[in-house]
N, C-alpha and C positions, 0 to 999 in steps of 0.2 A: 306267116304267123311267127311271132317272136316267142322264144322259150322263156319261161319264168326263171328267175334266179334260183339257184339251189338253196333249199332251206338250210337253216343252221344245223350243225351237227348236234349229237346228243350232249356233248360236253358244253357247248355254247348254250343250249337250251336249259341245261341244269344251272349254269351260271346265271342266266337271266332270271330263272325261277327264284333262286336264293337271293338275288340282288333286288328283288321286288320289295318295295315299301309296304305293299298290300299284304305280303306274307308276314311282315313284322307285325302289322296290326292284328291279323288273324291269330297269330301265335300268342301275342300279349293278351288279347281278349280271351282266348282259350285258357291261358294260365290264370287270368282273373276269375273266370267262371269256376274253374276247378278248385281254386283256392277258397272261394265262397262255399262250395260244396264241402270241402275239407274242414271248414269252420263250423258249418251247420251240423254235419254228421261227425261226432267225436271219433277220433282215430284210435286204432289199436286197442279197442276194448275187447272184453271177453265175448266170444261168439254167442254165448247164451243171451247176453243183453241185446245184441242185434236181432236175434231170432225172436225174442219176446216183443221187441219194438216194431219190427217190420213184417213179421210173419214169415212163413216158410218160402213163399214164392219170391218176394222182394229180397229176402236174405240171400237166396241162391243167385239171383241176378246181380245184386250188389257185390257179393263175394266173388263171382266170376269176373267182374270188372275191377276188382281190387279197390272198391270204393272205401272199404274200411281201413285200408293202408295205402292210400292213393299216392302219397309222396314217395313210396318205394315201388310203385307200379311201373311196368314197362312203358305204358303210354305216357305217363308223366315225365319219365326220363327221356322219352323220345321228343316230347315238346321242348324240353330244355336243350337237348342236342340240336334240334332244328333251329332254335333261337340262337344258339352259339354259332352255327354255320351261317345263318342269315346275317348276323352282326359282322362276322369275319368277311364275308363276301361283299356286303354293302360297304364296309370300310375300305377294303382293297379296291373296290370299283371306283371309289371317289378319291382315293389317296394319290393316284397318278396325277390327276389334275391339280390337287392341292400341293403336291411335291414340286411341280413346276412353278407354282406361285411362290413357294417358300424359297426355293433355290433356283432362280432364273439364271440362264446363261449370261444375260446382259440386263442390267438395270437402267432404265431410262425414266426421266422425269420431265413432265410437261408443265411449263410455268403457267400456261393458260388455265389448267385445272385449279391451281392454287389461287390464281387471281380471281376466280369465280367462287371460291369457297366462302362459306358464311363465317367460318372461324378466321377472321382477319383482324389484325391490329396494326395501326400505322402511327408513327410519331416522327418528329423532326429531331435530328441529332446535330450537335455542334462540331463534328469532326469530319474529315474527308472520308469518302467511300473506301479508299485503300486502307486507311488506319482502322476503320471499323471492321473491315473484312479480316485484317490481321488480328484483331482482338476477338472476333466472334469465331473464327475458323477453328482454333485449337479447342475451344470450349465445346463447340458442337461435335467435333470429331471424337472427343472423349466420351460424350454422353449418347451418341448414336452409333450403332454398329456399322451402318452404311452412311458414308458422308461423301458428297460430291459438290464441287463448286464450278460455276461457269462465269464467263465474262459477258456482260450485256453492253449495249451501246452506251449507256450512261452509268454503268456501275458493275455490280456483281450479283450473282444468284447463288445462294447456298442452300443445299438440300441435305436433310438428315432423315434417317429412317431406322426404325427398330421394331421388333415384335412380330416379324413375319411368322416366326415359329409358333406364335400363340394360336394359329389355326389348328395346331395339333392337339389343342386342349380337348376337343370333342372326341378325338381318337383315344385319349387317355380315359375318358369316360366309357367309351366302347370297350376298351381293354379291361376296365374295372368290372364291367358286367360279365365279360368272358371269364375273368378270374373267379368271380363269385359263383357263376353257374358251374364252372369246372370244379370248384370246391364243393358245391352242393352235390354234383354227380359223384365225385370221388368219395365223399362221406356216405352217400346213399348206397353205393356199390361195394366199397371196401370197408365201410364202418358198420357199426351196429349200435343198437340201443336196447338193452335188456335189463332184466331184473332177476334177483335171486333172494330167497328167504333162507337164512342160515340159523339154525338153532344154536344156542350158546354151547361152545365146546366142540362144534362140528365144523367140517371143512368140505368144500365142493369145488370142482373145476368145471361145472356145467352151469350156464345161465340160460334163461328163457327169453326169447325175443318178445317185444311188446305185443306182437300180434298173437302171442300165446299158442302158436301152431308149430313152432319149431324151436330148436335149442342149438347152442353151439358150445363146443368145449374149448377151454382156455389151455394154454400150455403151462399153467401153474394152478395151484389151489388157493382159494380164499378161505381163511379160517377165522371164525369168530371166537377169540379167546375169552372175551367177557362182554356182557351187555348189561347196561343199567339205564334206568330212566327215573327222573324225578318229577313230582307233581306239585302244583301250586296248593298251598295249604288251605286257602279259602275256597277255591272252586273245585279242586281235585282234577283239573285239566293238566295234560302233559306240559311240563316246563322245558325239559331237555331230555333227549335220549342220545346215548353215547355208545359206540361200538369199538372195542379194541380188536383191530384186525391184524392179521399176519398173512404175508404172501409166502407160500411154500412151494419150492421147486426142487425136485430130486431129494425130497425129505429134508431139505434145508430151508430155514427161514431166511429169506432174502430181503424182506422189508416189513416194517411194523409201523402202525400209527393208530392213535385214537381219533376217530372221526366223529364229527357232529354235523348237523345240517349246514350246508354251504362251506364245509371244510373237508374236501374229499381226499382220499388216498390216490395218488397218481403213480402209475407204474408202467413203464414201457409204452406210453401213449394211450393207456387205458385208465379211465377215471372211475373211481368207485365212490359213490355218494351215499350218505345216510339218507334214506328215503322214508322209511316207515318202521313200524314194529307191530307186533301183535302176537296172538297165540295160534299155534298150529298143531295139528294132530301128529301123533307118531307116524313114522313111515309105514308101519304095518297096521292094517285096518281089518275089521271084521264086517263083511258085507252080507246082508241077509236078503234072500230072494224068496218072496212069498207068492206061490202060484195062485193066480186069480181064480182059476176054475176049481181047483181041488183044495186050496188052502194049505198045501204042503209047504214046509219051510226048509230052505236050503241055506246053510251057512258056508261062506267061502272066505278064506284069507286073501287079502289084497295088499298090494304095494302101490303107493302113490306114483302115478305115471306109468305103471305097467299094466298091460291088458290081462283081464281074467275072463275065463270062459264061463258063460252063463249056463244054468242047468238045462238039460234037454237039447243041447246044441242050438239054443235060441239066439246065440250071437256072442258078442264080446263087449265088455264094459271096461272103460278106463277112467279112473278117478284122477282128473287132471289138475284140479286146483281146489283151494280152500279159502273161503271168505268168512272172517269172523262176523261181519255185518253185510247184509245183502238186502236190497230193496226189491220186492216182488209185488207189482201191481199196487204200489203205494203202501205196502206193508213191510215194515222192517223186520227181517229175520236174522237170527244169529246162528253161527256155526254151520254154514252152508257149504256142502261139497258140490263142485261143478264137475260134471262127468260127461263123457262122450259115449253114447250108446250106438253100437254098430250091429244091428240085427242081421240074422242070416238072410232074411228077405226084407226088402225095403231100403230106404235111404238112411244113412247115419244121421243122428240128431244129437243135440246137446240138451242135457237135462240137469236139474238141480235137485239135491237131496239134503234137506235140513236135518241135522242130527237130532234136533229136539222134537221133531214131528215125524215119527216112524211111518205114518200112513199118508204123508204128503204126496208121495209118488202115485198114489191110487188115482189122482185126478188125471193122470196121463192115460188111464184105461188101457194099459198094456197087458201082455200075458203074465207079467210078474210085477209085483210091487217091490221096489228096491228101497232098502233103508240101511243106514250106517249108524250104529249105536256103540256105546261104551268106548269111544275114542279117547285116547290119552293125550291131553293137550298140554303144551308148554310154550313159553315165549320164544320168539325169534326176532332177529334183526332183518329188516327189509332193505336191500341195497339196490341202487340203480347203477348198472355197469355200462359204460358207454365208451365207444371209440370212434373218433371222427378225424381221419387223416386229411380231410379237406379243409380243416380250420385254417392252416397257414395260407392257403390259396384265398380263402374268404377274407382274411385280414389284409392280404395284399390287394385284394379287390377294393376294400374300403379305403386303403391308402391311395390307390390310383383314382378312386372316385373323388376324394377330397382334393387331390392335386388337380385333376381335370376340371372340376367345378370352379376351383379358384382361378385357374387360367382362363376358363371360358367366360366367367362373369366379372372378373376383376382386372384382367389384363387384355390388351388389345393392340392391334397393329397400328403404328403411328408413322405418319409422314409429315415432316415439317419443312417450311420453306421460309427463307429470309432473303428479301430483295433490298439491295442497297443502291439507291440511285441519287445522282446529283443533278439538280435542275434549278435554274434561277438563283444560283448562289447558295442554295440550301441542300442539305443531305437528308433524304427521306428513307426511313427504314419501315418495311412492311413484313409482318410475320403472318403465316397462315398454316393451318393444319388440316389434314385429311385422314379419315379413318373409315374402314368398311363398316364399323359399328361403333356404338357408344359415343354418339354425338355430344352429349353433355360432358363426357369424360374428355373428349378431344378439345372441347371449348376450354375446359379448365387447364389442359396441357398448354394450349396456345397462349392463354392469358398469362400463365406462369412463365412461359418462355419469353414473352415480351418483357415482363418485368425484370427478369434476370439479365436479358440483353441490354436493357436501358441502364442497368447499374454498371455495365461494362463499357458503356459508350465513352 
């Protein structure tokens, strides 16, 4: 009985796995499907909106899978990482053979291949083969990186070649994808996309990420020195809103700029865009808890973003956000506070409290009816604050993509052949061209070569 050959080692198996074209198809299809999901389901919205739209069960499932912020989820980043490794391994797996073609140890040409080529042109010249060879050789050697000439029984064979390196065009495209994916991962991991609402005359060093569940601190403060907006006289719609911003570090103003839409303030890789404006309540609020069973009323002072204890150890309430306009089941509400309720028993949930409807929370049928009244409102500037260190990599990827596509589609490997023979007192010249691709292009090259050589006869 003969023993079977030893199976491949783990390293070889992993190499074959990542070198598989099937893996490329699976990853690309997965990215396409997830991108469709990310388009259908709006990303980075307030959890209250998702809870209203999908219900408690689907909300918990989608939230656990990071569907609401899928482009920053671990599994989406894993797909991008697998795609990058797959492209690198596939390219490296095929580059060895391509490299031997581009840089062969010895270049040989077979005249029979050219004599059978479809791209052939023949004419009769009025000079000797030697004179024609002496006229053609310098011209061909100047225009083709590889030039060889041989002597035949009745004349000469001249070979010219260029463009072997154009086989690397597809690798430039692969490299561009790697750069763009690397830029996307870099921006996703090291960058951020947040927002902040700053009242006129106030400053902050804290911004809230778009998923509205976390915040980050900057190493400087953003201060709104002044905010103004103008309206169209006929319609009353906003015409322009402008914020005078200052960057403050160590109690010193290090940068200032008046920003409008599409004209941001850029500072140390961070972009601050004029995004919106509106009115917001004062930081300090008065929250009222009305006990459903007894009708007892409890008033508590609250701070936006800070937890407050509910009466009777019933749990904790956090006033997270404020929306001047909010749509609820097709009804437009104004001055709505978005809160997170964390009861002592049961699961946390997101609730909404319209300041103009004190009994709105009664529909929740909880132990307390929560309301917020007498809030002091004032205007604020809404800023989008972003940082994306992966942008240079993405730009480099686009550059390599353009270069790679141009090489792949508009340049090609060319081999030309000129045969000069003397027979019956005449000198015959034949040109032919061979290319691995772009047969119409090679036909044009051969035709143009023939015309240029005839002028030098």
